[in-house]
C-alpha positions in Angstrom: 41.1 5.8 -86.1 38.4 8.3 -84.8 35.4 6.1 -85.8 36.2 2.9 -84.4 35.3 2.4 -80.7 37.9 2.3 -78.2 36.5 -0.9 -76.8 35.1 -3.1 -79.6 33.1 -6.4 -79.3 36.7 -8.9 -79.6 38.3 -6.6 -77.2 35.2 -6.7 -74.6 35.2 -10.7 -75.3 38.9 -10.8 -74.4 38.8 -8.9 -71.2 35.6 -10.6 -69.8 37.7 -13.8 -70.0 40.1 -12.1 -67.7 37.3 -10.9 -65.1 35.6 -14.5 -65.2 38.6 -16.1 -63.6 37.9 -18.2 -60.7 39.8 -16.5 -58.2 37.5 -13.1 -58.6 34.7 -13.0 -56.4 34.4 -9.3 -56.3 36.7 -8.0 -59.1 34.6 -9.7 -61.6 32.6 -9.0 -64.8 29.9 -8.1 -62.2 32.0 -4.9 -60.9 32.6 -4.2 -64.4 29.0 -4.3 -65.3 28.1 -2.2 -62.5 30.3 0.7 -63.0 29.5 0.6 -66.7 25.8 1.1 -65.8 27.0 4.2 -63.6 28.7 5.5 -66.2 25.8 5.3 -68.5 23.7 7.2 -65.7 26.4 10.1 -65.8 27.0 9.9 -69.4 25.9 13.4 -69.5 28.5 14.6 -66.7 31.3 13.1 -68.7 33.5 14.9 -71.1 34.8 11.6 -72.6 32.7 9.0 -71.9 34.4 6.5 -74.1 37.6 7.1 -72.3 35.9 6.4 -69.1 34.5 3.6 -70.3 38.0 1.8 -71.6 39.2 2.8 -68.3 36.2 1.0 -66.5 37.2 -2.1 -68.6 40.5 -2.3 -68.0 40.9 -1.1 -64.5 41.1 -4.4 -62.6 42.0 -6.5 -65.8 45.1 -7.8 -63.9 44.0 -8.5 -60.4 46.0 -10.9 -58.2 45.5 -10.5 -54.5 49.3 -11.4 -53.8 50.4 -8.5 -56.0 51.3 -4.9 -55.2 51.1 -3.8 -58.9 47.9 -5.1 -60.4 47.1 -1.3 -61.4 50.1 -0.6 -62.9 50.0 -4.0 -64.9 46.4 -3.1 -65.7 47.5 0.3 -67.0 50.1 -1.4 -69.1 47.9 -3.5 -70.8 45.5 -0.7 -71.8 48.4 1.0 -73.1 49.1 -2.0 -75.3 45.8 -3.1 -76.6 44.6 0.5 -77.1 47.7 1.5 -78.9 46.9 3.0 -82.4 43.1 3.2 -81.6 43.4 6.9 -80.0 46.0 9.6 -79.9 48.6 9.1 -77.2 47.2 12.1 -75.1 43.9 10.5 -74.5 45.6 7.3 -73.7 47.8 8.8 -71.3 44.4 10.0 -69.7 43.1 6.6 -69.6 46.1 4.9 -68.4 46.3 7.6 -65.5 42.7 6.8 -64.6 43.7 3.2 -64.3 47.0 3.8 -61.9 44.9 6.2 -59.8 42.8 3.4 -58.7 45.8 2.2 -56.5 45.3 5.0 -54.3 41.9 6.8 -55.3 43.7 10.2 -55.4 42.8 12.2 -58.4 45.5 12.2 -61.0 47.4 15.5 -61.8 45.7 16.7 -64.9 46.1 20.1 -66.4 42.7 20.1 -68.3 39.6 20.6 -65.9 37.4 18.1 -67.9 39.9 15.3 -67.7 40.0 15.9 -63.8 36.4 15.6 -63.7 36.2 12.5 -65.5 38.8 11.0 -63.6 37.0 12.2 -60.6 33.8 10.4 -61.8 35.4 7.1 -62.7 37.3 6.9 -59.1 33.8 7.3 -57.6 32.0 4.9 -59.7 34.6 2.4 -58.9 33.9 3.0 -54.9 30.2 3.6 -55.2 29.7 -0.1 -53.7 31.2 1.1 -50.5 27.7 3.4 -50.2 25.5 0.5 -51.0 22.7 -1.1 -49.0 24.1 -2.5 -46.0 23.3 -5.9 -47.6 25.1 -5.2 -50.7 28.3 -3.9 -48.9 28.4 -6.9 -46.6 28.3 -9.0 -49.9 31.1 -7.0 -51.0 33.1 -7.4 -48.0 32.8 -11.1 -48.0 33.7 -11.4 -51.8 36.7 -9.4 -51.0 37.4 -11.6 -48.0 37.3 -14.8 -50.4 39.8 -13.1 -52.8 42.2 -12.9 -49.9 41.5 -16.4 -48.7 45.2 -17.1 -48.2 45.5 -14.3 -45.9 44.9 -15.5 -41.9 42.2 -13.9 -39.8 44.6 -11.8 -37.8 46.2 -10.6 -40.7 43.1 -10.0 -42.7 41.6 -7.8 -39.8 44.4 -5.7 -39.3 45.1 -5.1 -42.9 41.2 -4.4 -43.6 40.8 -2.3 -40.7 43.8 0.1 -41.9 42.3 0.6 -45.5 38.9 1.2 -43.7 40.3 3.8 -41.1 42.4 5.4 -43.9 39.1 6.1 -45.9 37.2 7.2 -43.1 40.0 9.8 -42.1 39.4 11.4 -45.4 37.7 14.9 -45.6 35.4 12.9 -48.2 35.5 9.2 -49.6 34.0 10.5 -53.0 35.6 13.1 -55.1 32.2 14.8 -56.9 29.2 16.5 -55.1 26.8 13.9 -57.0 28.5 11.0 -55.4 28.8 12.4 -52.0 25.3 13.5 -51.9 24.2 9.9 -53.0 26.7 7.6 -51.3 28.7 9.4 -48.7 26.7 9.2 -45.4 25.9 5.5 -46.4 29.6 4.6 -46.9 30.7 6.2 -43.7 28.0 4.0 -42.1 28.8 0.8 -43.7 32.7 1.4 -43.2 32.3 2.0 -39.5 30.0 -0.8 -39.1 32.4 -2.9 -40.8 35.5 -1.6 -38.9 33.6 -2.3 -35.5 33.1 -5.9 -36.2 36.9 -6.3 -37.6 37.9 -4.8 -34.3 35.4 -6.9 -32.1 
């Protein structure tokens, strides 16, 4: 059990198929690959890089823009697929990280290392907010396509509320590293987007 990777090739194949669904414009394999690349870059800072990698692979596995329980369902899928590959405590950490992407609040772990891994994982998920203006705009357009069924006034109101709630936080990113690298740009991107949505 210990020597087998948490996410082996058959599982990657199975999950990749989910991320390749037609309705996914942002929450696709490219998003997973971007997060895996970040995880690789911060590998030395991660206490349990394999658990973080598993959380990355599963966190958007179930994605339906009309549903409100995608994160919970993705966590349940991880629990089902990873059962027997690791111990219950570690699996609990992985599913808690996945569930936390619903609010991007840190999960309540007793273990400092687990908190730190979760903080880095959540920051990786939001790194796109601090991307270059062009990349950020492409991300916003892709998310809009995923919500193509939502009428424009409704979309503007909903998206504005999301951006405002992030901008109202003392910090968008949980970790010092990501704040230094992405915070200022993320605030600029979101303020610009908000202005356009309210125009």
